[in-house]
PyMOL Python script that loads the backbone (N, CA, C, O; Angstrom):
from pymol import cmd

cmd.read_pdbstr("""\
ATOM      1  N   MET A   1     -11.876 -34.331 -14.739  1.00  0.00           N
ATOM      2  CA  MET A   1     -12.193 -32.384 -15.118  1.00  0.00           C
ATOM      3  C   MET A   1     -11.477 -31.849 -16.010  1.00  0.00           C
ATOM      4  O   MET A   1     -10.268 -31.827 -16.240  1.00  0.00           O
ATOM      5  N   GLN A   2     -12.911 -31.165 -16.764  1.00  0.00           N
ATOM      6  CA  GLN A   2     -13.168 -30.806 -17.770  1.00  0.00           C
ATOM      7  C   GLN A   2     -11.931 -29.850 -17.598  1.00  0.00           C
ATOM      8  O   GLN A   2     -11.224 -29.676 -16.606  1.00  0.00           O
ATOM      9  N   VAL A   3     -11.863 -29.199 -19.023  1.00  0.00           N
ATOM     10  CA  VAL A   3     -10.554 -27.796 -18.718  1.00  0.00           C
ATOM     11  C   VAL A   3     -11.872 -26.735 -18.409  1.00  0.00           C
ATOM     12  O   VAL A   3     -11.245 -25.707 -18.156  1.00  0.00           O
ATOM     13  N   ALA A   4     -12.533 -26.570 -18.350  1.00  0.00           N
ATOM     14  CA  ALA A   4     -13.955 -25.248 -17.577  1.00  0.00           C
ATOM     15  C   ALA A   4     -13.992 -25.352 -16.184  1.00  0.00           C
ATOM     16  O   ALA A   4     -13.975 -24.436 -15.362  1.00  0.00           O
ATOM     17  N   ASP A   5     -14.071 -27.128 -15.913  1.00  0.00           N
ATOM     18  CA  ASP A   5     -13.455 -26.642 -14.185  1.00  0.00           C
ATOM     19  C   ASP A   5     -12.633 -27.177 -13.283  1.00  0.00           C
ATOM     20  O   ASP A   5     -12.608 -27.430 -12.078  1.00  0.00           O
ATOM     21  N   GLU A   6     -11.686 -27.311 -14.634  1.00  0.00           N
ATOM     22  CA  GLU A   6      -9.918 -26.722 -14.253  1.00  0.00           C
ATOM     23  C   GLU A   6     -10.042 -25.115 -13.997  1.00  0.00           C
ATOM     24  O   GLU A   6     -10.414 -24.303 -13.150  1.00  0.00           O
ATOM     25  N   ASN A   7      -9.743 -25.164 -14.691  1.00  0.00           N
ATOM     26  CA  ASN A   7     -10.824 -22.967 -14.916  1.00  0.00           C
ATOM     27  C   ASN A   7     -11.296 -22.632 -13.442  1.00  0.00           C
ATOM     28  O   ASN A   7     -10.583 -21.843 -12.823  1.00  0.00           O
ATOM     29  N   ARG A   8     -12.465 -23.163 -12.784  1.00  0.00           N
ATOM     30  CA  ARG A   8     -12.419 -22.796 -12.219  1.00  0.00           C
ATOM     31  C   ARG A   8     -12.477 -22.366 -10.860  1.00  0.00           C
ATOM     32  O   ARG A   8     -12.784 -21.350 -10.237  1.00  0.00           O
ATOM     33  N   ALA A   9     -11.857 -24.109 -10.520  1.00  0.00           N
ATOM     34  CA  ALA A   9     -11.223 -24.236 -10.108  1.00  0.00           C
ATOM     35  C   ALA A   9      -9.413 -23.492  -9.840  1.00  0.00           C
ATOM     36  O   ALA A   9      -8.968 -23.663  -8.704  1.00  0.00           O
ATOM     37  N   ALA A  10      -8.794 -22.982 -10.520  1.00  0.00           N
ATOM     38  CA  ALA A  10      -7.714 -21.983  -9.783  1.00  0.00           C
ATOM     39  C   ALA A  10      -8.448 -21.027 -10.095  1.00  0.00           C
ATOM     40  O   ALA A  10      -7.681 -20.080  -9.919  1.00  0.00           O
ATOM     41  N   GLU A  11      -9.788 -20.431 -10.577  1.00  0.00           N
ATOM     42  CA  GLU A  11      -9.871 -19.131 -10.315  1.00  0.00           C
ATOM     43  C   GLU A  11     -10.253 -19.186  -8.665  1.00  0.00           C
ATOM     44  O   GLU A  11      -9.948 -18.336  -7.829  1.00  0.00           O
ATOM     45  N   LEU A  12     -10.813 -20.112  -8.501  1.00  0.00           N
ATOM     46  CA  LEU A  12     -11.563 -20.425  -6.508  1.00  0.00           C
ATOM     47  C   LEU A  12     -10.300 -20.279  -6.437  1.00  0.00           C
ATOM     48  O   LEU A  12     -10.284 -19.073  -6.190  1.00  0.00           O
ATOM     49  N   MET A  13      -8.574 -20.768  -6.479  1.00  0.00           N
ATOM     50  CA  MET A  13      -8.024 -20.965  -5.482  1.00  0.00           C
ATOM     51  C   MET A  13      -6.947 -19.497  -5.138  1.00  0.00           C
ATOM     52  O   MET A  13      -6.360 -19.047  -4.154  1.00  0.00           O
ATOM     53  N   LEU A  14      -7.038 -19.300  -5.898  1.00  0.00           N
ATOM     54  CA  LEU A  14      -6.816 -17.529  -6.389  1.00  0.00           C
ATOM     55  C   LEU A  14      -7.296 -16.786  -5.440  1.00  0.00           C
ATOM     56  O   LEU A  14      -6.596 -16.461  -4.482  1.00  0.00           O
ATOM     57  N   GLN A  15      -8.773 -16.349  -5.594  1.00  0.00           N
ATOM     58  CA  GLN A  15     -10.269 -16.136  -4.565  1.00  0.00           C
ATOM     59  C   GLN A  15      -9.573 -16.121  -2.872  1.00  0.00           C
ATOM     60  O   GLN A  15      -9.081 -15.183  -2.245  1.00  0.00           O
ATOM     61  N   ILE A  16      -9.729 -17.231  -2.574  1.00  0.00           N
ATOM     62  CA  ILE A  16      -9.822 -18.216  -1.462  1.00  0.00           C
ATOM     63  C   ILE A  16      -8.619 -18.617  -1.353  1.00  0.00           C
ATOM     64  O   ILE A  16      -8.516 -19.259  -0.308  1.00  0.00           O
ATOM     65  N   GLY A  17      -7.548 -18.552  -1.975  1.00  0.00           N
ATOM     66  CA  GLY A  17      -7.104 -20.147  -1.539  1.00  0.00           C
ATOM     67  C   GLY A  17      -6.161 -19.940  -0.249  1.00  0.00           C
ATOM     68  O   GLY A  17      -6.586 -19.360   0.750  1.00  0.00           O
ATOM     69  N   GLY A  18      -4.500 -20.589  -0.360  1.00  0.00           N
ATOM     70  CA  GLY A  18      -4.043 -19.467   0.123  1.00  0.00           C
ATOM     71  C   GLY A  18      -2.290 -18.853   0.299  1.00  0.00           C
ATOM     72  O   GLY A  18      -2.096 -17.676   0.604  1.00  0.00           O
ATOM     73  N   SER A  19      -1.314 -19.668   0.100  1.00  0.00           N
ATOM     74  CA  SER A  19      -0.363 -18.485  -0.421  1.00  0.00           C
ATOM     75  C   SER A  19       0.512 -19.685  -1.447  1.00  0.00           C
ATOM     76  O   SER A  19       1.264 -19.403  -2.380  1.00  0.00           O
ATOM     77  N   PHE A  20       0.137 -21.129  -0.931  1.00  0.00           N
ATOM     78  CA  PHE A  20       1.167 -21.896  -1.904  1.00  0.00           C
ATOM     79  C   PHE A  20       0.019 -22.402  -3.551  1.00  0.00           C
ATOM     80  O   PHE A  20       0.318 -22.608  -4.728  1.00  0.00           O
ATOM     81  N   ALA A  21      -1.427 -22.427  -2.715  1.00  0.00           N
ATOM     82  CA  ALA A  21      -1.953 -22.550  -3.318  1.00  0.00           C
ATOM     83  C   ALA A  21      -2.980 -21.180  -4.588  1.00  0.00           C
ATOM     84  O   ALA A  21      -3.663 -21.318  -5.603  1.00  0.00           O
ATOM     85  N   GLN A  22      -2.745 -20.553  -4.144  1.00  0.00           N
ATOM     86  CA  GLN A  22      -3.014 -19.204  -5.766  1.00  0.00           C
ATOM     87  C   GLN A  22      -1.640 -18.723  -6.312  1.00  0.00           C
ATOM     88  O   GLN A  22      -1.707 -17.957  -7.273  1.00  0.00           O
ATOM     89  N   HIS A  23      -0.432 -19.044  -5.862  1.00  0.00           N
ATOM     90  CA  HIS A  23       0.668 -19.561  -6.540  1.00  0.00           C
ATOM     91  C   HIS A  23       0.454 -21.027  -8.219  1.00  0.00           C
ATOM     92  O   HIS A  23       0.284 -20.915  -9.433  1.00  0.00           O
ATOM     93  N   LEU A  24       0.530 -21.617  -7.728  1.00  0.00           N
ATOM     94  CA  LEU A  24      -0.222 -22.391  -7.923  1.00  0.00           C
ATOM     95  C   LEU A  24      -0.621 -22.326  -8.910  1.00  0.00           C
ATOM     96  O   LEU A  24       0.035 -22.674  -9.892  1.00  0.00           O
ATOM     97  N   ALA A  25      -2.552 -21.578  -9.027  1.00  0.00           N
ATOM     98  CA  ALA A  25      -2.816 -20.820  -9.813  1.00  0.00           C
ATOM     99  C   ALA A  25      -2.290 -20.268 -10.886  1.00  0.00           C
ATOM    100  O   ALA A  25      -2.260 -20.553 -12.083  1.00  0.00           O
ATOM    101  N   ARG A  26      -1.696 -19.037  -9.923  1.00  0.00           N
ATOM    102  CA  ARG A  26      -1.338 -18.213 -11.528  1.00  0.00           C
ATOM    103  C   ARG A  26      -0.621 -19.160 -12.281  1.00  0.00           C
ATOM    104  O   ARG A  26      -0.693 -19.325 -13.499  1.00  0.00           O
ATOM    105  N   ALA A  27       0.757 -20.368 -10.683  1.00  0.00           N
ATOM    106  CA  ALA A  27       1.800 -20.825 -12.586  1.00  0.00           C
ATOM    107  C   ALA A  27       0.936 -21.363 -13.641  1.00  0.00           C
ATOM    108  O   ALA A  27       1.269 -21.277 -14.823  1.00  0.00           O
ATOM    109  N   PHE A  28      -0.934 -22.307 -13.005  1.00  0.00           N
ATOM    110  CA  PHE A  28      -1.890 -23.038 -14.804  1.00  0.00           C
ATOM    111  C   PHE A  28      -2.139 -22.306 -15.055  1.00  0.00           C
ATOM    112  O   PHE A  28      -2.429 -22.335 -16.251  1.00  0.00           O
ATOM    113  N   LYS A  29      -2.353 -20.732 -14.301  1.00  0.00           N
ATOM    114  CA  LYS A  29      -3.309 -19.926 -15.382  1.00  0.00           C
ATOM    115  C   LYS A  29      -1.842 -19.164 -17.548  1.00  0.00           C
ATOM    116  O   LYS A  29      -2.033 -19.164 -18.764  1.00  0.00           O
ATOM    117  N   VAL A  30      -1.024 -18.866 -16.876  1.00  0.00           N
ATOM    118  CA  VAL A  30      -0.329 -19.009 -17.483  1.00  0.00           C
ATOM    119  C   VAL A  30       0.619 -19.868 -18.136  1.00  0.00           C
ATOM    120  O   VAL A  30       1.605 -19.441 -18.737  1.00  0.00           O
ATOM    121  N   ALA A  31       0.285 -21.218 -18.004  1.00  0.00           N
ATOM    122  CA  ALA A  31       1.205 -22.585 -18.065  1.00  0.00           C
ATOM    123  C   ALA A  31       0.864 -23.258 -20.050  1.00  0.00           C
ATOM    124  O   ALA A  31      -0.020 -22.591 -20.588  1.00  0.00           O
ATOM    125  N   ASP A  32       1.317 -24.101 -20.736  1.00  0.00           N
ATOM    126  CA  ASP A  32       1.754 -24.021 -21.364  1.00  0.00           C
ATOM    127  C   ASP A  32       0.150 -25.408 -21.589  1.00  0.00           C
ATOM    128  O   ASP A  32      -0.415 -25.651 -20.522  1.00  0.00           O
ATOM    129  N   SER A  33      -0.425 -26.161 -22.859  1.00  0.00           N
ATOM    130  CA  SER A  33      -1.264 -27.384 -22.687  1.00  0.00           C
ATOM    131  C   SER A  33       0.439 -28.507 -21.577  1.00  0.00           C
ATOM    132  O   SER A  33       0.852 -28.963 -20.510  1.00  0.00           O
ATOM    133  N   ASP A  34       0.603 -28.356 -22.602  1.00  0.00           N
ATOM    134  CA  ASP A  34       1.837 -29.713 -20.743  1.00  0.00           C
ATOM    135  C   ASP A  34       2.302 -29.410 -19.949  1.00  0.00           C
ATOM    136  O   ASP A  34       2.738 -30.343 -19.275  1.00  0.00           O
ATOM    137  N   ASN A  35       2.547 -28.177 -19.465  1.00  0.00           N
ATOM    138  CA  ASN A  35       2.603 -27.301 -17.576  1.00  0.00           C
ATOM    139  C   ASN A  35       0.984 -27.725 -17.192  1.00  0.00           C
ATOM    140  O   ASN A  35       0.323 -28.371 -16.379  1.00  0.00           O
ATOM    141  N   ARG A  36       0.922 -27.293 -17.800  1.00  0.00           N
ATOM    142  CA  ARG A  36      -0.902 -27.418 -17.141  1.00  0.00           C
ATOM    143  C   ARG A  36      -0.468 -28.695 -17.556  1.00  0.00           C
ATOM    144  O   ARG A  36       0.716 -28.618 -17.884  1.00  0.00           O
ATOM    145  N   ALA A  37      -1.122 -30.354 -17.740  1.00  0.00           N
ATOM    146  CA  ALA A  37      -0.750 -31.587 -17.195  1.00  0.00           C
ATOM    147  C   ALA A  37      -0.368 -32.101 -16.293  1.00  0.00           C
ATOM    148  O   ALA A  37      -0.769 -32.903 -15.450  1.00  0.00           O
ATOM    149  N   ARG A  38       1.363 -31.011 -16.771  1.00  0.00           N
ATOM    150  CA  ARG A  38       2.737 -32.051 -16.156  1.00  0.00           C
ATOM    151  C   ARG A  38       1.454 -31.213 -13.879  1.00  0.00           C
ATOM    152  O   ARG A  38       1.129 -31.845 -12.874  1.00  0.00           O
ATOM    153  N   ILE A  39       1.305 -29.954 -14.202  1.00  0.00           N
ATOM    154  CA  ILE A  39       0.758 -29.652 -13.160  1.00  0.00           C
ATOM    155  C   ILE A  39      -0.842 -29.838 -12.079  1.00  0.00           C
ATOM    156  O   ILE A  39      -1.193 -29.853 -10.899  1.00  0.00           O
ATOM    157  N   LEU A  40      -1.353 -29.941 -13.371  1.00  0.00           N
ATOM    158  CA  LEU A  40      -2.855 -31.692 -12.472  1.00  0.00           C
ATOM    159  C   LEU A  40      -2.232 -32.495 -12.279  1.00  0.00           C
ATOM    160  O   LEU A  40      -2.317 -32.645 -11.060  1.00  0.00           O
ATOM    161  N   ALA A  41      -1.103 -33.740 -12.940  1.00  0.00           N
ATOM    162  CA  ALA A  41      -0.751 -34.908 -12.129  1.00  0.00           C
ATOM    163  C   ALA A  41      -0.170 -34.429 -10.974  1.00  0.00           C
ATOM    164  O   ALA A  41      -0.442 -35.342 -10.195  1.00  0.00           O
ATOM    165  N   ALA A  42       0.412 -33.661 -10.377  1.00  0.00           N
ATOM    166  CA  ALA A  42       1.933 -33.520  -9.119  1.00  0.00           C
ATOM    167  C   ALA A  42       0.413 -32.915  -8.240  1.00  0.00           C
ATOM    168  O   ALA A  42       0.209 -33.393  -7.124  1.00  0.00           O
ATOM    169  N   TRP A  43      -0.260 -32.216  -8.617  1.00  0.00           N
ATOM    170  CA  TRP A  43      -1.245 -32.215  -7.416  1.00  0.00           C
ATOM    171  C   TRP A  43      -2.621 -31.622  -8.037  1.00  0.00           C
ATOM    172  O   TRP A  43      -3.078 -30.522  -8.347  1.00  0.00           O
ATOM    173  N   PRO A  44      -3.252 -33.783  -8.041  1.00  0.00           N
ATOM    174  CA  PRO A  44      -4.150 -32.831  -8.171  1.00  0.00           C
ATOM    175  C   PRO A  44      -5.779 -33.330  -7.379  1.00  0.00           C
ATOM    176  O   PRO A  44      -6.905 -33.700  -7.712  1.00  0.00           O
ATOM    177  N   ASP A  45      -4.881 -33.005  -6.007  1.00  0.00           N
ATOM    178  CA  ASP A  45      -5.994 -33.353  -5.062  1.00  0.00           C
ATOM    179  C   ASP A  45      -6.490 -31.966  -5.185  1.00  0.00           C
ATOM    180  O   ASP A  45      -7.608 -31.463  -5.080  1.00  0.00           O
ATOM    181  N   MET A  46      -5.291 -31.498  -5.444  1.00  0.00           N
ATOM    182  CA  MET A  46      -5.750 -29.692  -5.064  1.00  0.00           C
ATOM    183  C   MET A  46      -6.442 -29.341  -5.852  1.00  0.00           C
ATOM    184  O   MET A  46      -7.432 -28.772  -5.392  1.00  0.00           O
ATOM    185  N   PHE A  47      -6.405 -29.401  -6.790  1.00  0.00           N
ATOM    186  CA  PHE A  47      -7.535 -28.916  -7.717  1.00  0.00           C
ATOM    187  C   PHE A  47      -8.770 -29.964  -7.647  1.00  0.00           C
ATOM    188  O   PHE A  47      -9.854 -29.622  -8.119  1.00  0.00           O
ATOM    189  N   GLU A  48      -8.657 -30.841  -7.243  1.00  0.00           N
ATOM    190  CA  GLU A  48     -10.812 -32.061  -6.712  1.00  0.00           C
ATOM    191  C   GLU A  48     -11.097 -30.825  -6.391  1.00  0.00           C
ATOM    192  O   GLU A  48     -11.996 -30.212  -6.967  1.00  0.00           O
ATOM    193  N   ARG A  49     -10.056 -30.080  -5.021  1.00  0.00           N
ATOM    194  CA  ARG A  49     -11.096 -29.944  -3.612  1.00  0.00           C
ATOM    195  C   ARG A  49     -11.331 -28.469  -3.907  1.00  0.00           C
ATOM    196  O   ARG A  49     -12.433 -28.001  -3.622  1.00  0.00           O
ATOM    197  N   TYR A  50     -10.259 -27.579  -4.532  1.00  0.00           N
ATOM    198  CA  TYR A  50     -10.663 -26.721  -5.185  1.00  0.00           C
ATOM    199  C   TYR A  50     -12.725 -26.640  -6.399  1.00  0.00           C
ATOM    200  O   TYR A  50     -13.844 -26.152  -6.558  1.00  0.00           O
ATOM    201  N   HIS A  51     -11.527 -27.718  -6.858  1.00  0.00           N
ATOM    202  CA  HIS A  51     -13.620 -27.950  -7.937  1.00  0.00           C
ATOM    203  C   HIS A  51     -14.743 -28.140  -7.383  1.00  0.00           C
ATOM    204  O   HIS A  51     -15.748 -27.514  -7.718  1.00  0.00           O
ATOM    205  N   HIS A  52     -14.720 -29.208  -6.277  1.00  0.00           N
ATOM    206  CA  HIS A  52     -15.877 -29.080  -5.797  1.00  0.00           C
ATOM    207  C   HIS A  52     -15.710 -28.222  -4.330  1.00  0.00           C
ATOM    208  O   HIS A  52     -16.409 -28.497  -3.355  1.00  0.00           O
ATOM    209  N   MET A  53     -15.051 -27.530  -4.323  1.00  0.00           N
ATOM    210  CA  MET A  53     -15.891 -26.148  -3.306  1.00  0.00           C
ATOM    211  C   MET A  53     -16.574 -24.846  -4.467  1.00  0.00           C
ATOM    212  O   MET A  53     -17.413 -23.948  -4.386  1.00  0.00           O
ATOM    213  N   ALA A  54     -15.906 -25.238  -5.221  1.00  0.00           N
ATOM    214  CA  ALA A  54     -16.684 -24.297  -7.249  1.00  0.00           C
ATOM    215  C   ALA A  54     -17.508 -24.755  -6.918  1.00  0.00           C
ATOM    216  O   ALA A  54     -18.563 -24.203  -6.608  1.00  0.00           O
ATOM    217  N   ALA A  55     -17.203 -26.175  -6.881  1.00  0.00           N
ATOM    218  CA  ALA A  55     -19.225 -26.850  -7.824  1.00  0.00           C
ATOM    219  C   ALA A  55     -20.127 -26.322  -6.734  1.00  0.00           C
ATOM    220  O   ALA A  55     -20.973 -25.513  -7.116  1.00  0.00           O
ATOM    221  N   GLU A  56     -20.105 -26.668  -5.265  1.00  0.00           N
ATOM    222  CA  GLU A  56     -21.137 -26.002  -3.369  1.00  0.00           C
ATOM    223  C   GLU A  56     -21.386 -24.403  -4.240  1.00  0.00           C
ATOM    224  O   GLU A  56     -22.401 -23.713  -4.331  1.00  0.00           O
ATOM    225  N   ARG A  57     -20.192 -24.231  -4.718  1.00  0.00           N
ATOM    226  CA  ARG A  57     -20.984 -22.101  -4.385  1.00  0.00           C
ATOM    227  C   ARG A  57     -21.865 -22.111  -6.064  1.00  0.00           C
ATOM    228  O   ARG A  57     -22.976 -21.579  -6.060  1.00  0.00           O
ATOM    229  N   GLU A  58     -21.428 -22.619  -7.224  1.00  0.00           N
ATOM    230  CA  GLU A  58     -22.119 -22.099  -8.273  1.00  0.00           C
ATOM    231  C   GLU A  58     -22.968 -22.808  -8.216  1.00  0.00           C
ATOM    232  O   GLU A  58     -23.551 -23.067  -9.268  1.00  0.00           O
ATOM    233  N   GLY A  59     -23.569 -23.656  -6.528  1.00  0.00           N
ATOM    234  CA  GLY A  59     -25.168 -24.836  -7.083  1.00  0.00           C
ATOM    235  C   GLY A  59     -25.925 -24.074  -5.932  1.00  0.00           C
ATOM    236  O   GLY A  59     -25.649 -24.461  -4.797  1.00  0.00           O
ATOM    237  N   VAL A  60     -26.729 -23.170  -6.036  1.00  0.00           N
ATOM    238  CA  VAL A  60     -26.494 -21.997  -4.931  1.00  0.00           C
ATOM    239  C   VAL A  60     -28.211 -22.433  -6.062  1.00  0.00           C
ATOM    240  O   VAL A  60     -28.232 -23.009  -7.149  1.00  0.00           O
ATOM    241  N   ALA A  61     -29.424 -21.883  -5.246  1.00  0.00           N
ATOM    242  CA  ALA A  61     -30.816 -21.896  -6.012  1.00  0.00           C
ATOM    243  C   ALA A  61     -31.322 -20.507  -6.515  1.00  0.00           C
ATOM    244  O   ALA A  61     -30.313 -19.808  -6.421  1.00  0.00           O
ATOM    245  N   LEU A  62     -31.888 -20.066  -6.786  1.00  0.00           N
ATOM    246  CA  LEU A  62     -31.317 -18.366  -7.141  1.00  0.00           C
ATOM    247  C   LEU A  62     -32.865 -18.696  -8.109  1.00  0.00           C
ATOM    248  O   LEU A  62     -33.432 -19.670  -8.604  1.00  0.00           O
ATOM    249  N   ARG A  63     -33.145 -16.690  -7.942  1.00  0.00           N
ATOM    250  CA  ARG A  63     -34.835 -17.130  -8.504  1.00  0.00           C
ATOM    251  C   ARG A  63     -34.563 -16.538  -9.442  1.00  0.00           C
ATOM    252  O   ARG A  63     -33.489 -15.950  -9.571  1.00  0.00           O
ATOM    253  N   TRP A  64     -35.933 -16.574 -10.729  1.00  0.00           N
ATOM    254  CA  TRP A  64     -36.085 -15.842 -11.734  1.00  0.00           C
ATOM    255  C   TRP A  64     -35.658 -14.968 -11.385  1.00  0.00           C
ATOM    256  O   TRP A  64     -36.727 -14.359 -11.427  1.00  0.00           O
ATOM    257  N   ASP A  65     -34.739 -13.980 -10.900  1.00  0.00           N
ATOM    258  CA  ASP A  65     -35.195 -12.022 -10.738  1.00  0.00           C
ATOM    259  C   ASP A  65     -32.882 -12.381 -10.250  1.00  0.00           C
ATOM    260  O   ASP A  65     -32.214 -11.464  -9.773  1.00  0.00           O
ATOM    261  N   GLY A  66     -32.241 -13.834 -10.559  1.00  0.00           N
ATOM    262  CA  GLY A  66     -31.220 -13.658  -9.504  1.00  0.00           C
ATOM    263  C   GLY A  66     -30.932 -13.515  -7.492  1.00  0.00           C
ATOM    264  O   GLY A  66     -30.079 -13.672  -6.619  1.00  0.00           O
ATOM    265  N   SER A  67     -32.033 -13.203  -7.669  1.00  0.00           N
ATOM    266  CA  SER A  67     -31.674 -13.289  -6.300  1.00  0.00           C
ATOM    267  C   SER A  67     -32.024 -14.646  -5.682  1.00  0.00           C
ATOM    268  O   SER A  67     -32.548 -15.605  -6.249  1.00  0.00           O
ATOM    269  N   PRO A  68     -31.584 -14.522  -4.251  1.00  0.00           N
ATOM    270  CA  PRO A  68     -30.720 -16.408  -3.526  1.00  0.00           C
ATOM    271  C   PRO A  68     -32.322 -16.447  -2.814  1.00  0.00           C
ATOM    272  O   PRO A  68     -33.168 -15.772  -2.228  1.00  0.00           O
ATOM    273  N   LEU A  69     -32.002 -17.794  -3.366  1.00  0.00           N
ATOM    274  CA  LEU A  69     -33.653 -18.601  -2.639  1.00  0.00           C
ATOM    275  C   LEU A  69     -33.715 -19.298  -0.982  1.00  0.00           C
ATOM    276  O   LEU A  69     -33.583 -20.332  -0.327  1.00  0.00           O
ATOM    277  N   ARG A  70     -33.945 -18.213  -0.939  1.00  0.00           N
ATOM    278  CA  ARG A  70     -34.078 -18.830   1.019  1.00  0.00           C
ATOM    279  C   ARG A  70     -35.098 -19.924   1.764  1.00  0.00           C
ATOM    280  O   ARG A  70     -36.155 -19.374   2.076  1.00  0.00           O
ATOM    281  N   TYR A  71     -35.051 -21.096   2.064  1.00  0.00           N
ATOM    282  CA  TYR A  71     -36.143 -21.724   3.109  1.00  0.00           C
ATOM    283  C   TYR A  71     -36.636 -20.347   3.894  1.00  0.00           C
ATOM    284  O   TYR A  71     -36.085 -19.261   4.077  1.00  0.00           O
ATOM    285  N   PRO A  72     -38.320 -21.054   4.391  1.00  0.00           N
ATOM    286  CA  PRO A  72     -38.434 -19.645   5.701  1.00  0.00           C
ATOM    287  C   PRO A  72     -38.435 -20.449   6.841  1.00  0.00           C
ATOM    288  O   PRO A  72     -38.441 -21.673   6.709  1.00  0.00           O
ATOM    289  N   GLY A  73     -38.429 -19.824   8.158  1.00  0.00           N
ATOM    290  CA  GLY A  73     -37.458 -19.944   8.773  1.00  0.00           C
ATOM    291  C   GLY A  73     -39.131 -21.011   9.604  1.00  0.00           C
ATOM    292  O   GLY A  73     -40.058 -21.290   8.844  1.00  0.00           O
ATOM    293  N   PRO A  74     -39.217 -21.545  11.517  1.00  0.00           N
ATOM    294  CA  PRO A  74     -40.579 -21.884  11.557  1.00  0.00           C
ATOM    295  C   PRO A  74     -41.822 -20.468  11.492  1.00  0.00           C
ATOM    296  O   PRO A  74     -41.845 -19.421  12.138  1.00  0.00           O
ATOM    297  N   GLY A  75     -42.481 -20.841  10.746  1.00  0.00           N
ATOM    298  CA  GLY A  75     -44.102 -20.396  11.132  1.00  0.00           C
ATOM    299  C   GLY A  75     -44.123 -19.107   9.873  1.00  0.00           C
ATOM    300  O   GLY A  75     -45.064 -18.357   9.616  1.00  0.00           O
ATOM    301  N   GLN A  76     -42.428 -19.161   9.063  1.00  0.00           N
ATOM    302  CA  GLN A  76     -43.383 -18.342   7.778  1.00  0.00           C
ATOM    303  C   GLN A  76     -43.692 -19.540   6.710  1.00  0.00           C
ATOM    304  O   GLN A  76     -43.697 -20.770   6.652  1.00  0.00           O
ATOM    305  N   THR A  77     -43.966 -18.304   5.842  1.00  0.00           N
ATOM    306  CA  THR A  77     -44.473 -18.882   4.530  1.00  0.00           C
ATOM    307  C   THR A  77     -42.891 -18.603   3.449  1.00  0.00           C
ATOM    308  O   THR A  77     -41.793 -18.047   3.474  1.00  0.00           O
ATOM    309  N   VAL A  78     -43.561 -19.239   2.797  1.00  0.00           N
ATOM    310  CA  VAL A  78     -42.336 -18.845   1.620  1.00  0.00           C
ATOM    311  C   VAL A  78     -43.177 -17.784   0.799  1.00  0.00           C
ATOM    312  O   VAL A  78     -44.387 -17.949   0.642  1.00  0.00           O
ATOM    313  N   PRO A  79     -42.385 -16.488   0.185  1.00  0.00           N
ATOM    314  CA  PRO A  79     -43.354 -15.360  -0.012  1.00  0.00           C
ATOM    315  C   PRO A  79     -42.557 -15.665  -1.855  1.00  0.00           C
ATOM    316  O   PRO A  79     -41.453 -16.100  -2.183  1.00  0.00           O
ATOM    317  N   ARG A  80     -43.589 -15.252  -2.566  1.00  0.00           N
ATOM    318  CA  ARG A  80     -43.647 -15.880  -4.112  1.00  0.00           C
ATOM    319  C   ARG A  80     -43.702 -14.444  -5.079  1.00  0.00           C
ATOM    320  O   ARG A  80     -43.753 -14.528  -6.306  1.00  0.00           O
TER     321      ARG A  80
END
""", "prot")
cmd.dss("prot")
cmd.show_as("cartoon", "prot")
cmd.util.cbc("prot")
cmd.orient("prot")
């Protein structure tokens, strides 16, 4: 996991995580590089889980104008 991924995971932990995840993310954000490494080594599964959730959230297909791309239901056509 790269630094940007770790930061994305920590941001999502702050937004939607439980109280432990939120406190862990706060500690991660204020930690120096040595302590960040210690936090990641102690709770790799927590950061991996939130990293995957962040990637799923960012993987939403968007139209060129930024609106969400929704697939049509039965009998509907794709708007252009």
